[in-house]
N, C-alpha and C positions, 0 to 999 in steps of 0.2 A: 797236636798230634797230629801222625802221619793221613799225609791224603786217602780218601775211601778210594777205594778200587771200583776200576770204568770199566763196563763192557761197548764196545762199539759195532755198528754193523753199517752194514750195505747193501742194499738191494742193488745190480744191476743188469746190465744186458747191453752187449757192444759199444763197451765206453771204453775201448783201447787209448783211444786219443785225448783221453784226458782223467782216465783213474789214480795211474802216478802222479798225478800232482795233490789226487785228495788223500792215498792212502798215506803218501811219503809221511809226511808230519803227523801222523798218527801211529807209525808204527813203533813200537819203542816207547810210546807214551804210554796210549792206554794200557791196560793190562790184558784185554782179551778185544781183538780182531776178528773180525765175520764179516765173512761176503760171500751172499747166494747171489750164484748165476742164473740166470733164464733162459740159457739157451746162445751166450753169447757165441759168431762166428767170423769173433776177427782178432781174435789174442788179446782177450779182457781176464780170459781165465789165467793163463800163463802170468799176466801182470799180476793179477788178485793174490795167488800163490805165492809170490817175491816178497809181499809185505805182510799178507794175512798170519792168522795162525790157523785158522780152518775156513777152505772155501766149499760151499756147498753146489752144488750143482742140481736144482732143480727144475720142475713146472712153471707157469706164471696162471696163480691164481686168481691175479688183483693185485693192488697194492694192499690195500687193508690186509686180505691174509697175508701177503706175503711177509709184510712187516710181522704181525703175530706170530709166523713161523718162527721170522731169523729170533724177534726174543724168546720163544723158547728156549732157544740155544746157549741165548745170556746169562753167564752164572753170576753174576754182580750186581748186587744192589743199585746202584747207579749205570743210567744207561744212556748213551747217546749214539741219537740215529743220523748219518747224513746220506746225502745221494754224492753222485758218482762228479757234478759240476759244483761241489762247495769245498772248499780248501779254509782248512784250520793252518789260526798267525800265531806265531810264537807269543802277542801277546794275548791272545784270549785265551792259549795253551795255560799261561802263567794265572791268568786271570780264574780258570774254572781250578786249578791246584791249589790257591790260596781260598776261593769259596769253600771246596769239600774239604779243608784244612780246618773249617772253623768245628769246636767243638761242638757247640749249641746250632747248626745249621737247622732250621728249622722248614726253610724253603722243602718241596718236591717238585717242581720245575721252574725250569730254569731257561733263559730266552737268551737270542743272541742276537744284538743289531744285525741286519741283513744288508751288503753291501754286494748289492747286484748290478752285473756290468751288462751293457747293451751296446753294442758293436764300440767295444773298446773303452767306454767312458761310462763312470758308476750313474746309476739310477740314484738321488738323494731325495727325490718324493713321491708318494702314490703308493701302490699296493706294494710292491717289491720292495721296499723299504723299510717294512713294518717289521718288528721282532720277530724271530721264530722260537717256537719251544722246541729245542734240540737234546737237552738234559731232561732226566728227569728220574725218580724215585720208584723202580719195575715193582715191587711187591702191590698188588691188587691193578696193574695197568694194563689195558690194554688196546689196540686202535679200531675203530671203527669197523664192521666190515663194509668198506664201500669199494667199488673199483678204482677210483678215483679220488684225490681229498679226505683222506683216512685222517681223520682227529683222534687224539688221544682220549681214549677215558681213563679217570682214574679215582680213585675212595677218595680222596683228600690232596687239592691243588693249592698250595700258596706257592704265588709267583716271584721271582723275582729278575731283571735283566741288567743281564751285563754292559758294559762299555765297549769293550774288543770286538772289535764287526766278524762274521763270519763272510767270506768272499764265497761270492756266487755267482758263474761262469754258466749261465742257462743255458743261453743259444750259442751256437755254433754259428749260425748266420740266417737270413732272413729268411729263405724257407725251413727251417727248424725251426726257427718262432712259431709261421704259420702251420706246420706240420703239425707240431707240437700242444698248439691252443685247439686245434680245430678235433685232434686225438683227444685232447680232456674232456672238450666238451660233449662229444660224443659220448664216452663214459660217464660223463657225470648225467647226462640224458638217460644212459641206461638203468643208472641207479633210481632218478626220478621216477619213471615210467615205473619200476618195480614197486617202487612206492604209492604209486595210486596217481602221483600227479598229473596234471595235465597241461598243456598249451596251445595256441592259437599261432598264426603269422605274424598278427599283429601286436601281441604280446612280447612274441620275439625282439620285433622291430621296436618297439618303444621300450623293452631291457635292454638294446642295444644303445640307447641311446641315454636312459640313464646311467648306464654305466660309463657310458666317456662320462658326461658330465661330471659325475663323482671321483670320476680318477683323475679328471684332467683340470676340474675347479675345485671341489671340495677338497681331494687330495693333494693339492697343487703340483700337480705333473705340470700344469704351462711352466714352472721354475727350471723344469729339466731341457728346455727350451727344443729343439728339432726330435731330439728321441723321449722328451714327455709324451709329444703330441704324437709320434710315432705308437708308443706303448698305449697313448687312450684308444687308439684306434683300433690296436689289435686285441684289446679288452672287451672293446666294444662289439668288435669281430664273433669273440669268443663268446658273449653271451646271446647274441644272435645264434652262430651255430648251434649252441646248446637248447635253445628253448625251443630253435627249427626242427632239430632231431628228434629234441621230445613229441614236435607236433606228429612229426612223422610218426614216429613210436605209435603213438596211443591213435594215431589216425587210423593207422593200418591194422589195428586190433580192434579197431570200431568198427571197419569196413569187414573184415573177418567174423566179426559174430554176426553180423547181419546178412552174412551171405548162409549162416548156418541155419539144416532145417527146423 
């Protein structure tokens, strides 16, 4: 049978330096290519218009709401969600074509191996080598309404994992690594604060140690050499920033309530 039709969307902002590499393999392969831009000032929109079927210029409501907004524009039952730092390989495209051509396909959630590069070399172990669910059956699906780490909610999840990797170039340089993890840590803290969670500085310090050990030892990050050690330290910092930020948010709320008459 012919391959089931695919809608693909990307949400972007100021990605002119790497968006073309992501869009080029998709154009002409997926049946609908959508880009949502949220205020780029660097030529991102012009690049998106070169490859995408439709480009929307929007505000920024957070990752979860923005992905749900993009999902609402998808016309086909099968949807791929990618980021501007991810590149689809020919091998992965062929494997997707094969799977979505199966007459009795029962899977609804398809994961891709994630080949994440840190300063020119792939990380073979740890969090950033975990397969990612990027292709899914749309009916009834939606993303959690979160600022960051917006997981997909589905009425029925039957998962398969493909063999060919999705290339992931998450960080431009060391400064970008730190800025991105700090930003995501604070966004995560805001979501936790709104959910009523609390933290302390000792807890933030404890979590930073736990996350380092988990990444470096239990997830075998040490096998990635110096890059593995660096990533374990970065994820340790990320955990500390998230829970330290949560403490500042909840402590501030506590002090404000005490000041009320």
